[in-house]
LOLUMTI-988480 format. One record per atom (N, C-alpha, C): residue in three letters; x, y, z. Coordinates in Angstrom, 3 decimals, always signed. Example, Ala and Ser with C-alpha at 12.3 -4.5 7.8 and 13.67 -1.06 7.14 Angstrom:
<nodes>
NODE	rovex	c1	c2	c3
NODE	ALA	+13.190	-5.690	+7.800
NODE	ALA	+12.300	-4.500	+7.800
NODE	ALA	+13.200	-3.300	+7.800
NODE	SER	+12.850	-2.250	+7.080
NODE	SER	+13.670	-1.060	+7.140
NODE	SER	+12.900	+0.030	+7.870
</nodes>
This chain:
<nodes>
NODE	rovex	c1	c2	c3
NODE	UNK	+0.381	+0.651	+18.101
NODE	UNK	-0.141	+0.994	+16.782
NODE	UNK	-1.328	+1.944	+16.960
NODE	UNK	-1.300	+3.020	+16.189
NODE	UNK	-2.408	+3.978	+16.195
NODE	UNK	-3.684	+3.261	+15.763
NODE	UNK	-4.809	+3.636	+16.347
NODE	UNK	-6.079	+2.986	+16.015
NODE	UNK	-6.436	+3.245	+14.563
NODE	UNK	-6.566	+2.167	+13.805
NODE	UNK	-6.965	+2.268	+12.414
NODE	UNK	-8.136	+1.330	+12.173
NODE	UNK	-8.818	+1.565	+11.068
NODE	UNK	-9.986	+0.773	+10.698
NODE	UNK	-9.745	+0.160	+9.331
NODE	UNK	-10.123	-1.095	+9.183
NODE	UNK	-10.025	-1.783	+7.901
NODE	UNK	-11.301	-1.512	+7.110
NODE	UNK	-11.144	-1.112	+5.843
NODE	UNK	-12.312	-0.899	+4.984
NODE	UNK	-12.387	-2.038	+3.979
NODE	UNK	-13.585	-2.620	+3.867
NODE	UNK	-13.864	-3.632	+2.855
NODE	UNK	-14.689	-2.987	+1.755
NODE	UNK	-14.536	-3.471	+0.526
NODE	UNK	-15.410	-2.948	-0.517
NODE	UNK	-16.771	-3.634	-0.402
NODE	UNK	-17.671	-3.307	-1.303
NODE	UNK	-19.027	-3.849	-1.187
NODE	UNK	-19.078	-5.361	-1.406
NODE	UNK	-17.993	-5.931	-1.957
NODE	UNK	-17.933	-7.387	-2.153
NODE	UNK	-17.169	-8.077	-1.021
NODE	UNK	-16.866	-7.353	+0.032
NODE	UNK	-16.209	-7.855	+1.236
NODE	UNK	-14.702	-8.085	+1.073
NODE	UNK	-14.097	-7.515	+0.064
NODE	UNK	-12.647	-7.627	-0.117
NODE	UNK	-11.972	-6.447	+0.591
NODE	UNK	-10.852	-6.685	+1.281
NODE	UNK	-10.161	-5.575	+1.951
NODE	UNK	-9.619	-4.578	+0.936
NODE	UNK	-9.817	-3.294	+1.229
NODE	UNK	-9.407	-2.246	+0.309
NODE	UNK	-8.274	-1.409	+0.888
NODE	UNK	-8.447	-0.946	+2.125
NODE	UNK	-7.438	-0.079	+2.716
NODE	UNK	-7.627	+0.037	+4.218
NODE	UNK	-6.609	+0.625	+4.853
NODE	UNK	-6.684	+0.978	+6.271
NODE	UNK	-6.801	+2.489	+6.345
NODE	UNK	-7.642	+2.958	+7.250
NODE	UNK	-7.789	+4.401	+7.418
NODE	UNK	-7.714	+4.745	+8.907
NODE	UNK	-7.342	+5.974	+9.229
NODE	UNK	-7.367	+6.402	+10.626
NODE	UNK	-8.792	+6.322	+11.164
NODE	UNK	-8.921	+6.106	+12.460
NODE	UNK	-10.251	+5.937	+13.050
NODE	UNK	-11.128	+7.165	+12.832
NODE	UNK	-10.522	+8.360	+12.751
NODE	UNK	-11.304	+9.574	+12.549
NODE	UNK	-12.014	+9.538	+11.187
NODE	UNK	-11.309	+9.051	+10.178
NODE	UNK	-11.904	+8.934	+8.839
NODE	UNK	-13.043	+7.909	+8.847
NODE	UNK	-12.832	+6.803	+9.578
NODE	UNK	-13.865	+5.770	+9.673
NODE	UNK	-15.134	+6.327	+10.308
NODE	UNK	-14.986	+7.112	+11.353
NODE	UNK	-16.143	+7.717	+12.022
NODE	UNK	-16.855	+8.679	+11.072
NODE	UNK	-16.087	+9.461	+10.318
NODE	UNK	-16.673	+10.393	+9.360
NODE	UNK	-17.483	+9.644	+8.297
NODE	UNK	-16.928	+8.553	+7.767
NODE	UNK	-17.649	+7.760	+6.771
NODE	UNK	-18.914	+7.145	+7.363
NODE	UNK	-18.830	+6.723	+8.608
NODE	UNK	-19.975	+6.122	+9.288
NODE	UNK	-21.097	+7.149	+9.475
NODE	UNK	-20.738	+8.356	+9.934
NODE	UNK	-21.744	+9.391	+10.134
NODE	UNK	-22.354	+9.863	+8.818
NODE	UNK	-21.600	+9.779	+7.725
NODE	UNK	-22.150	+10.186	+6.435
NODE	UNK	-22.915	+9.039	+5.772
NODE	UNK	-23.051	+7.911	+6.487
NODE	UNK	-23.828	+6.744	+6.064
NODE	UNK	-23.331	+6.142	+4.743
NODE	UNK	-22.008	+6.190	+4.528
NODE	UNK	-21.416	+5.597	+3.341
NODE	UNK	-20.918	+4.174	+3.611
NODE	UNK	-20.781	+3.836	+4.894
NODE	UNK	-20.274	+2.522	+5.273
NODE	UNK	-21.151	+1.924	+6.366
NODE	UNK	-20.991	+0.617	+6.548
NODE	UNK	-21.650	-0.051	+7.661
NODE	UNK	-20.580	-0.711	+8.525
NODE	UNK	-20.865	-0.855	+9.813
NODE	UNK	-19.925	-1.488	+10.729
NODE	UNK	-20.055	-2.997	+10.605
NODE	UNK	-18.926	-3.656	+10.386
NODE	UNK	-18.890	-5.107	+10.316
NODE	UNK	-18.377	-5.680	+11.638
NODE	UNK	-17.322	-5.083	+12.167
NODE	UNK	-16.760	-5.493	+13.454
NODE	UNK	-16.518	-4.254	+14.306
NODE	UNK	-17.135	-4.186	+15.482
NODE	UNK	-16.842	-3.048	+16.361
NODE	UNK	-15.444	-3.209	+16.955
NODE	UNK	-14.840	-2.106	+17.287
NODE	UNK	-13.510	-2.153	+17.895
NODE	UNK	-13.601	-1.998	+19.400
NODE	UNK	-12.444	-1.899	+20.037
NODE	UNK	-12.384	-1.754	+21.492
NODE	UNK	-12.304	-0.305	+21.936
NODE	UNK	-11.847	+0.565	+21.064
NODE	UNK	-11.675	+1.980	+21.416
NODE	UNK	-13.032	+2.676	+21.477
NODE	UNK	-13.215	+3.485	+22.496
NODE	UNK	-14.456	+4.245	+22.659
NODE	UNK	-14.107	+5.722	+22.656
NODE	UNK	-14.891	+6.508	+21.900
NODE	UNK	-14.711	+7.957	+21.889
NODE	UNK	-15.955	+8.590	+22.489
NODE	UNK	-15.791	+9.802	+23.007
NODE	UNK	-16.868	+10.474	+23.731
NODE	UNK	-17.094	+11.875	+23.181
NODE	UNK	-18.355	+12.294	+23.222
NODE	UNK	-18.681	+13.702	+23.043
NODE	UNK	-19.199	+14.160	+24.406
NODE	UNK	-19.737	+15.350	+24.462
NODE	UNK	-20.254	+15.835	+25.739
NODE	UNK	-21.420	+14.985	+26.236
NODE	UNK	-22.204	+14.425	+25.312
NODE	UNK	-23.404	+13.699	+25.739
NODE	UNK	-23.488	+12.255	+25.242
NODE	UNK	-22.579	+11.828	+24.383
NODE	UNK	-22.672	+10.474	+23.828
NODE	UNK	-21.304	+9.813	+23.783
NODE	UNK	-21.356	+8.494	+23.586
NODE	UNK	-20.117	+7.778	+23.336
NODE	UNK	-20.332	+6.799	+22.181
NODE	UNK	-19.278	+6.549	+21.432
NODE	UNK	-19.338	+5.649	+20.288
NODE	UNK	-18.151	+4.704	+20.345
NODE	UNK	-18.399	+3.506	+19.855
NODE	UNK	-17.323	+2.531	+19.715
NODE	UNK	-16.709	+2.728	+18.324
NODE	UNK	-15.393	+2.904	+18.270
NODE	UNK	-14.707	+3.071	+16.988
NODE	UNK	-14.716	+1.719	+16.272
NODE	UNK	-15.214	+1.675	+15.039
NODE	UNK	-15.282	+0.392	+14.340
NODE	UNK	-13.886	-0.127	+13.976
NODE	UNK	-13.724	-1.440	+14.043
NODE	UNK	-12.477	-2.071	+13.638
NODE	UNK	-12.518	-2.419	+12.154
NODE	UNK	-13.709	-2.857	+11.666
NODE	UNK	-13.888	-3.200	+10.251
NODE	UNK	-15.193	-2.578	+9.775
NODE	UNK	-15.110	-1.869	+8.634
NODE	UNK	-16.304	-1.294	+8.021
NODE	UNK	-16.349	-1.732	+6.557
NODE	UNK	-17.547	-1.594	+5.948
NODE	UNK	-17.723	-2.001	+4.553
NODE	UNK	-18.476	-0.920	+3.809
NODE	UNK	-17.989	-0.595	+2.598
NODE	UNK	-18.711	+0.356	+1.758
NODE	UNK	-20.092	-0.205	+1.460
NODE	UNK	-21.112	+0.625	+1.559
NODE	UNK	-22.486	+0.188	+1.296
NODE	UNK	-22.732	+0.071	-0.204
NODE	UNK	-22.280	+1.049	-0.963
NODE	UNK	-22.491	+1.035	-2.418
NODE	UNK	-21.233	+0.544	-3.121
NODE	UNK	-21.451	-0.024	-4.303
NODE	UNK	-20.340	-0.442	-5.145
NODE	UNK	-19.572	+0.798	-5.578
NODE	UNK	-18.279	+0.745	-5.526
NODE	UNK	-17.466	+1.895	-5.924
NODE	UNK	-17.605	+2.127	-7.419
NODE	UNK	-17.770	+3.380	-7.781
NODE	UNK	-17.786	+3.709	-9.204
NODE	UNK	-16.344	+3.903	-9.620
NODE	UNK	-15.997	+3.372	-10.745
NODE	UNK	-14.611	+3.435	-11.192
NODE	UNK	-14.409	+4.612	-12.123
NODE	UNK	-13.997	+5.709	-11.513
NODE	UNK	-13.612	+6.862	-12.304
NODE	UNK	-12.148	+6.673	-12.663
NODE	UNK	-11.796	+7.089	-13.843
NODE	UNK	-10.397	+6.995	-14.216
NODE	UNK	-9.658	+8.109	-13.490
NODE	UNK	-8.737	+7.705	-12.636
NODE	UNK	-7.979	+8.670	-11.857
NODE	UNK	-6.551	+8.709	-12.372
NODE	UNK	-5.927	+9.836	-12.170
NODE	UNK	-4.509	+9.934	-12.494
NODE	UNK	-3.756	+9.001	-11.543
NODE	UNK	-2.704	+8.411	-12.026
NODE	UNK	-1.907	+7.522	-11.184
NODE	UNK	-1.084	+8.383	-10.244
NODE	UNK	-1.287	+8.171	-8.962
NODE	UNK	-0.563	+8.938	-7.950
NODE	UNK	+0.880	+8.471	-7.882
NODE	UNK	+1.776	+9.400	-7.712
NODE	UNK	+3.185	+9.078	-7.519
NODE	UNK	+3.356	+8.772	-6.034
NODE	UNK	+3.448	+7.501	-5.714
NODE	UNK	+3.568	+7.074	-4.325
NODE	UNK	+4.452	+5.843	-4.251
NODE	UNK	+4.821	+5.448	-3.058
NODE	UNK	+5.620	+4.231	-2.879
NODE	UNK	+4.891	+3.028	-3.481
NODE	UNK	+3.587	+2.919	-3.193
NODE	UNK	+2.821	+1.790	-3.723
NODE	UNK	+2.796	+1.790	-5.243
NODE	UNK	+2.674	+2.966	-5.848
NODE	UNK	+2.631	+3.038	-7.303
NODE	UNK	+3.980	+2.679	-7.927
NODE	UNK	+5.069	+3.126	-7.310
NODE	UNK	+6.404	+2.757	-7.807
NODE	UNK	+6.593	+1.252	-7.666
NODE	UNK	+6.159	+0.698	-6.529
NODE	UNK	+6.257	-0.747	-6.299
NODE	UNK	+5.465	-1.506	-7.363
NODE	UNK	+4.271	-1.024	-7.693
NODE	UNK	+3.439	-1.673	-8.704
NODE	UNK	+4.070	-1.553	-10.090
NODE	UNK	+4.557	-0.368	-10.431
NODE	UNK	+5.178	-0.172	-11.749
NODE	UNK	+6.354	-1.128	-11.951
NODE	UNK	+7.178	-1.295	-10.917
NODE	UNK	+8.368	-2.145	-11.012
NODE	UNK	+8.076	-3.597	-10.646
NODE	UNK	+6.795	-3.910	-10.456
NODE	UNK	+6.328	-5.270	-10.183
NODE	UNK	+7.019	-5.918	-8.979
NODE	UNK	+7.385	-5.075	-8.009
NODE	UNK	+7.956	-5.588	-6.773
NODE	UNK	+9.344	-6.179	-6.922
NODE	UNK	+10.058	-5.811	-7.983
NODE	UNK	+11.396	-6.359	-8.219
NODE	UNK	+12.445	-5.258	-8.146
NODE	UNK	+13.586	-5.591	-7.538
NODE	UNK	+14.722	-4.673	-7.504
NODE	UNK	+15.142	-4.399	-8.937
NODE	UNK	+15.300	-3.156	-9.283
NODE	UNK	+15.629	-2.789	-10.658
NODE	UNK	+17.119	-2.879	-10.965
NODE	UNK	+17.898	-3.363	-9.982
NODE	UNK	+19.324	-3.588	-10.221
NODE	UNK	+19.650	-5.079	-10.303
NODE	UNK	+19.141	-5.879	-9.351
NODE	UNK	+19.482	-7.308	-9.350
NODE	UNK	+18.322	-8.203	-9.798
NODE	UNK	+17.108	-7.653	-9.861
NODE	UNK	+15.956	-8.419	-10.325
NODE	UNK	+15.273	-9.258	-9.263
NODE	UNK	+15.776	-9.242	-8.029
NODE	UNK	+15.159	-10.066	-6.984
NODE	UNK	+13.817	-9.485	-6.558
NODE	UNK	+12.902	-10.373	-6.171
NODE	UNK	+11.604	-9.960	-5.673
NODE	UNK	+11.818	-9.361	-4.284
NODE	UNK	+11.219	-8.203	-4.051
NODE	UNK	+11.385	-7.494	-2.781
NODE	UNK	+10.032	-7.446	-2.093
NODE	UNK	+9.914	-7.987	-0.855
NODE	UNK	+8.636	-7.897	-0.148
NODE	UNK	+8.217	-6.441	+0.037
NODE	UNK	+6.920	-6.204	-0.041
NODE	UNK	+6.386	-4.842	+0.057
NODE	UNK	+6.880	-4.119	+1.316
NODE	UNK	+6.952	-4.831	+2.416
NODE	UNK	+7.341	-4.158	+3.665
NODE	UNK	+8.855	-4.007	+3.803
NODE	UNK	+9.657	-4.570	+2.882
NODE	UNK	+11.116	-4.460	+2.960
NODE	UNK	+11.725	-3.595	+1.863
NODE	UNK	+10.925	-3.159	+0.894
NODE	UNK	+11.540	-2.466	-0.236
NODE	UNK	+11.929	-1.037	+0.113
NODE	UNK	+12.972	-0.602	-0.560
NODE	UNK	+13.370	+0.798	-0.487
NODE	UNK	+13.239	+1.330	-1.911
NODE	UNK	+13.216	+2.621	-2.050
NODE	UNK	+13.268	+3.134	-3.403
NODE	UNK	+14.565	+3.899	-3.546
NODE	UNK	+15.090	+3.872	-4.746
NODE	UNK	+16.386	+4.456	-5.021
NODE	UNK	+16.237	+5.573	-6.043
NODE	UNK	+16.964	+6.649	-5.820
NODE	UNK	+17.049	+7.718	-6.813
NODE	UNK	+18.161	+7.323	-7.779
NODE	UNK	+17.821	+7.108	-9.039
NODE	UNK	+18.809	+6.704	-10.035
NODE	UNK	+19.935	+7.734	-10.061
NODE	UNK	+19.586	+8.987	-10.264
NODE	UNK	+20.551	+10.076	-10.079
NODE	UNK	+20.331	+10.561	-8.649
NODE	UNK	+21.300	+10.356	-7.766
NODE	UNK	+21.103	+10.687	-6.347
NODE	UNK	+20.716	+12.150	-6.131
NODE	UNK	+19.941	+12.362	-5.088
NODE	UNK	+19.533	+13.726	-4.772
NODE	UNK	+20.745	+14.599	-4.489
NODE	UNK	+21.803	+13.997	-3.921
NODE	UNK	+23.024	+14.767	-3.630
NODE	UNK	+23.694	+15.269	-4.912
NODE	UNK	+23.317	+14.670	-6.062
NODE	UNK	+23.854	+15.098	-7.363
NODE	UNK	+22.796	+15.820	-8.189
NODE	UNK	+21.739	+16.268	-7.524
NODE	UNK	+20.703	+17.048	-8.202
NODE	UNK	+19.529	+16.234	-8.710
NODE	UNK	+19.477	+14.930	-8.415
NODE	UNK	+18.367	+14.094	-8.856
NODE	UNK	+17.070	+14.472	-8.154
NODE	UNK	+15.990	+14.380	-8.865
NODE	UNK	+14.664	+14.730	-8.321
NODE	UNK	+13.893	+13.476	-7.944
NODE	UNK	+12.900	+13.645	-7.082
NODE	UNK	+12.013	+12.543	-6.713
NODE	UNK	+10.823	+12.586	-7.667
NODE	UNK	+11.020	+11.979	-8.833
NODE	UNK	+10.006	+11.927	-9.882
NODE	UNK	+9.981	+10.519	-10.455
NODE	UNK	+8.907	+10.189	-11.193
NODE	UNK	+8.748	+8.863	-11.786
NODE	UNK	+10.008	+8.413	-12.516
NODE	UNK	+10.596	+9.297	-13.298
NODE	UNK	+11.704	+8.949	-14.176
NODE	UNK	+13.027	+8.785	-13.450
NODE	UNK	+13.052	+9.009	-12.120
NODE	UNK	+14.311	+8.924	-11.376
NODE	UNK	+14.229	+8.038	-10.139
NODE	UNK	+13.095	+7.372	-9.929
NODE	UNK	+12.924	+6.548	-8.729
NODE	UNK	+12.586	+5.118	-9.142
NODE	UNK	+13.268	+4.148	-8.518
NODE	UNK	+13.022	+2.735	-8.813
NODE	UNK	+12.988	+1.932	-7.516
NODE	UNK	+12.345	+0.752	-7.575
NODE	UNK	+12.358	-0.184	-6.451
NODE	UNK	+13.765	-0.758	-6.347
NODE	UNK	+14.217	-0.907	-5.118
NODE	UNK	+15.575	-1.373	-4.887
NODE	UNK	+15.610	-2.210	-3.624
NODE	UNK	+16.327	-3.328	-3.651
NODE	UNK	+16.493	-4.113	-2.428
NODE	UNK	+17.528	-3.406	-1.546
NODE	UNK	+17.536	-3.725	-0.271
NODE	UNK	+18.442	-3.055	+0.664
NODE	UNK	+19.904	-3.277	+0.293
NODE	UNK	+20.253	-4.483	-0.158
NODE	UNK	+21.647	-4.768	-0.528
NODE	UNK	+22.116	-3.880	-1.676
NODE	UNK	+21.314	-3.816	-2.738
NODE	UNK	+21.693	-2.994	-3.893
NODE	UNK	+21.699	-1.509	-3.537
NODE	UNK	+20.747	-1.083	-2.714
NODE	UNK	+20.695	+0.324	-2.317
NODE	UNK	+21.962	+0.694	-1.558
NODE	UNK	+22.400	-0.203	-0.657
NODE	UNK	+23.629	+0.054	+0.088
NODE	UNK	+24.860	+0.038	-0.804
NODE	UNK	+24.880	-0.871	-1.771
NODE	UNK	+26.009	-0.983	-2.683
NODE	UNK	+26.115	+0.243	-3.593
NODE	UNK	+24.970	+0.738	-4.050
NODE	UNK	+24.977	+1.892	-4.949
NODE	UNK	+25.301	+3.172	-4.199
NODE	UNK	+24.726	+3.315	-3.001
NODE	UNK	+24.985	+4.509	-2.202
NODE	UNK	+24.564	+5.779	-2.913
NODE	UNK	+25.354	+6.816	-2.776
NODE	UNK	+25.047	+8.123	-3.373
NODE	UNK	+25.770	+8.295	-4.698
NODE	UNK	+25.789	+7.232	-5.491
NODE	UNK	+26.436	+7.281	-6.802
NODE	UNK	+25.399	+6.999	-7.881
NODE	UNK	+25.731	+7.337	-9.092
NODE	UNK	+24.877	+6.965	-10.211
NODE	UNK	+25.119	+5.489	-10.494
NODE	UNK	+24.220	+4.837	-11.233
NODE	UNK	+24.463	+3.429	-11.577
NODE	UNK	+25.799	+3.237	-12.306
NODE	UNK	+26.160	+4.168	-13.183
NODE	UNK	+27.424	+4.052	-13.908
NODE	UNK	+28.608	+4.119	-12.943
NODE	UNK	+28.563	+5.070	-11.999
NODE	UNK	+29.652	+5.207	-11.028
NODE	UNK	+29.770	+3.970	-10.155
NODE	UNK	+28.630	+3.330	-9.847
NODE	UNK	+28.629	+2.137	-8.994
NODE	UNK	+28.817	+0.855	-9.810
NODE	UNK	+28.940	+0.998	-11.130
NODE	UNK	+29.060	-0.151	-12.039
NODE	UNK	+27.878	-1.110	-11.883
NODE	UNK	+26.682	-0.513	-11.830
NODE	UNK	+25.434	-1.264	-11.746
NODE	UNK	+24.564	-0.849	-12.930
NODE	UNK	+23.718	-1.757	-13.376
NODE	UNK	+22.866	-1.469	-14.524
NODE	UNK	+21.406	-1.612	-14.144
NODE	UNK	+20.593	-0.676	-14.637
NODE	UNK	+19.149	-0.753	-14.433
NODE	UNK	+18.567	-1.804	-15.372
NODE	UNK	+17.637	-2.611	-14.859
NODE	UNK	+16.973	-3.614	-15.693
NODE	UNK	+15.960	-2.974	-16.632
NODE	UNK	+15.297	-1.909	-16.171
NODE	UNK	+14.353	-1.173	-17.006
NODE	UNK	+14.554	+0.321	-16.771
NODE	UNK	+14.190	+1.099	-17.746
NODE	UNK	+14.263	+2.552	-17.618
NODE	UNK	+13.006	+3.031	-16.910
NODE	UNK	+13.144	+3.775	-15.814
NODE	UNK	+11.940	+4.237	-15.104
NODE	UNK	+11.186	+5.289	-15.911
NODE	UNK	+9.871	+5.086	-16.020
NODE	UNK	+8.996	+6.023	-16.725
NODE	UNK	+7.712	+6.190	-15.924
NODE	UNK	+6.982	+7.236	-16.220
NODE	UNK	+5.662	+7.413	-15.620
NODE	UNK	+4.721	+6.438	-16.315
NODE	UNK	+4.075	+5.532	-15.553
NODE	UNK	+3.212	+4.529	-16.192
NODE	UNK	+1.888	+5.128	-16.659
NODE	UNK	+1.345	+4.532	-17.702
NODE	UNK	+0.013	+4.935	-18.174
NODE	UNK	-1.066	+4.210	-17.379
NODE	UNK	-0.732	+2.983	-16.929
NODE	UNK	-1.623	+2.230	-16.057
NODE	UNK	-0.771	+1.291	-15.215
NODE	UNK	-1.365	+0.793	-14.137
NODE	UNK	-0.649	-0.110	-13.240
NODE	UNK	-1.314	-1.469	-13.243
NODE	UNK	-0.530	-2.488	-13.044
NODE	UNK	-1.027	-3.861	-13.013
NODE	UNK	-2.031	-4.048	-11.891
NODE	UNK	-3.135	-4.731	-12.201
NODE	UNK	-4.146	-5.045	-11.184
NODE	UNK	-3.569	-5.910	-10.076
NODE	UNK	-2.602	-6.762	-10.433
NODE	UNK	-2.042	-7.700	-9.458
NODE	UNK	-1.299	-6.996	-8.337
NODE	UNK	-0.874	-5.752	-8.566
NODE	UNK	-0.102	-5.060	-7.553
NODE	UNK	-0.861	-3.931	-6.886
NODE	UNK	-2.193	-3.962	-6.991
NODE	UNK	-2.961	-2.975	-6.247
NODE	UNK	-2.682	-3.183	-4.769
NODE	UNK	-3.010	-2.208	-3.967
NODE	UNK	-2.692	-2.293	-2.546
NODE	UNK	-3.160	-3.623	-1.979
NODE	UNK	-2.242	-4.315	-1.376
NODE	UNK	-2.548	-5.607	-0.786
NODE	UNK	-2.271	-5.514	+0.706
NODE	UNK	-3.264	-5.866	+1.481
NODE	UNK	-3.088	-5.859	+2.920
NODE	UNK	-2.687	-7.245	+3.369
NODE	UNK	-1.607	-7.332	+4.098
NODE	UNK	-1.143	-8.607	+4.599
NODE	UNK	-1.216	-8.581	+6.111
NODE	UNK	-1.638	-9.690	+6.676
NODE	UNK	-1.791	-9.810	+8.120
NODE	UNK	-0.439	-9.678	+8.807
NODE	UNK	-0.417	-8.931	+9.907
NODE	UNK	+0.734	-8.958	+10.808
NODE	UNK	+0.200	-8.883	+12.228
NODE	UNK	+0.939	-9.399	+13.184
NODE	UNK	+0.444	-9.518	+14.560
NODE	UNK	+0.060	-8.209	+15.241
NODE	UNK	+0.507	-7.070	+14.705
NODE	UNK	+0.143	-5.787	+15.301
NODE	UNK	-1.274	-5.359	+14.933
NODE	UNK	-1.862	-6.013	+13.951
NODE	UNK	-3.213	-5.649	+13.507
NODE	UNK	-4.256	-6.214	+14.460
NODE	UNK	-5.420	-5.569	+14.525
NODE	UNK	-6.496	-6.090	+15.377
NODE	UNK	-6.913	-7.496	+14.941
NODE	UNK	-7.205	-8.344	+15.885
NODE	UNK	-7.583	-9.732	+15.575
NODE	UNK	-8.875	-9.799	+14.757
NODE	UNK	-9.718	-8.767	+14.842
NODE	UNK	-10.963	-8.745	+14.070
NODE	UNK	-10.696	-8.719	+12.558
NODE	UNK	-9.502	-8.291	+12.145
NODE	UNK	-9.179	-8.179	+10.734
NODE	UNK	-8.801	-9.522	+10.117
NODE	UNK	-8.333	-10.451	+10.921
NODE	UNK	-7.767	-11.700	+10.414
NODE	UNK	-8.680	-12.457	+9.445
NODE	UNK	-9.972	-12.654	+9.749
NODE	UNK	-10.802	-13.404	+8.799
NODE	UNK	-10.897	-12.751	+7.420
NODE	UNK	-10.895	-11.433	+7.377
NODE	UNK	-11.025	-10.728	+6.105
NODE	UNK	-9.716	-10.750	+5.321
NODE	UNK	-8.601	-10.606	+6.001
NODE	UNK	-7.307	-10.634	+5.326
NODE	UNK	-6.936	-12.055	+4.926
NODE	UNK	-7.267	-13.040	+5.770
NODE	UNK	-6.973	-14.436	+5.438
NODE	UNK	-7.726	-14.836	+4.175
NODE	UNK	-8.998	-14.467	+4.066
NODE	UNK	-9.796	-14.791	+2.891
NODE	UNK	-9.211	-14.121	+1.652
NODE	UNK	-8.797	-12.878	+1.785
NODE	UNK	-8.211	-12.155	+0.665
NODE	UNK	-6.913	-12.812	+0.216
NODE	UNK	-6.074	-13.207	+1.163
NODE	UNK	-4.815	-13.861	+0.823
NODE	UNK	-5.068	-15.183	+0.113
NODE	UNK	-6.087	-15.897	+0.539
NODE	UNK	-6.420	-17.184	-0.082
NODE	UNK	-6.700	-17.004	-1.564
NODE	UNK	-7.493	-16.010	-1.927
NODE	UNK	-7.875	-15.817	-3.319
NODE	UNK	-6.782	-15.197	-4.153
NODE	UNK	-5.865	-14.457	-3.533
NODE	UNK	-4.800	-13.771	-4.258
NODE	UNK	-3.540	-14.606	-4.407
NODE	UNK	-3.349	-15.608	-3.570
NODE	UNK	-2.108	-16.374	-3.533
NODE	UNK	-1.924	-17.179	-4.818
NODE	UNK	-0.657	-17.445	-5.164
NODE	UNK	-0.353	-18.253	-6.344
NODE	UNK	-0.838	-19.694	-6.130
NODE	UNK	-1.330	-20.288	-7.206
NODE	UNK	-1.716	-21.700	-7.157
NODE	UNK	-0.469	-22.540	-7.361
NODE	UNK	-0.334	-23.573	-6.573
NODE	UNK	+0.835	-24.443	-6.665
NODE	UNK	+0.468	-25.696	-7.456
NODE	UNK	+1.326	-26.156	-8.390
NODE	UNK	+0.997	-27.350	-9.185
NODE	UNK	+0.984	-28.613	-8.361
</nodes>
């Protein structure tokens, strides 16, 4: 795994992973503080630095209203993590996205033509339209005006991640997980 750094917000919640180069840039611009040093060391002609494994924003993020980016995460959030053909919940790391009108038939990669799809349904539909495959969309894909807070980027622990990240991701999972009756 390429060396990456976990960023926490000012309240210590995990926000994102960034390449180590970005982490060093944020550190030198004094926008973040090092919470956990990493094992990787980088050198200049006269100095060496330890690449941080976990950093934290020093100031509270100001919430500017940003345009919703068209990305895999945004499509996943818009469709609430559910296959738009069978309705099954699709884990973030297993989902595929499907072009409703296949690219081979002139379909574009735009909000109105891309939906979350499980691997089974994606394979069943293939390079056909839903009508040709005798499948029905549960919702019509549209460009969202806003996205659910519950589906903001969520970092989940996996064994390839640095062990220094575990306490921060475990705490985040604890607060985000569903309560059981």
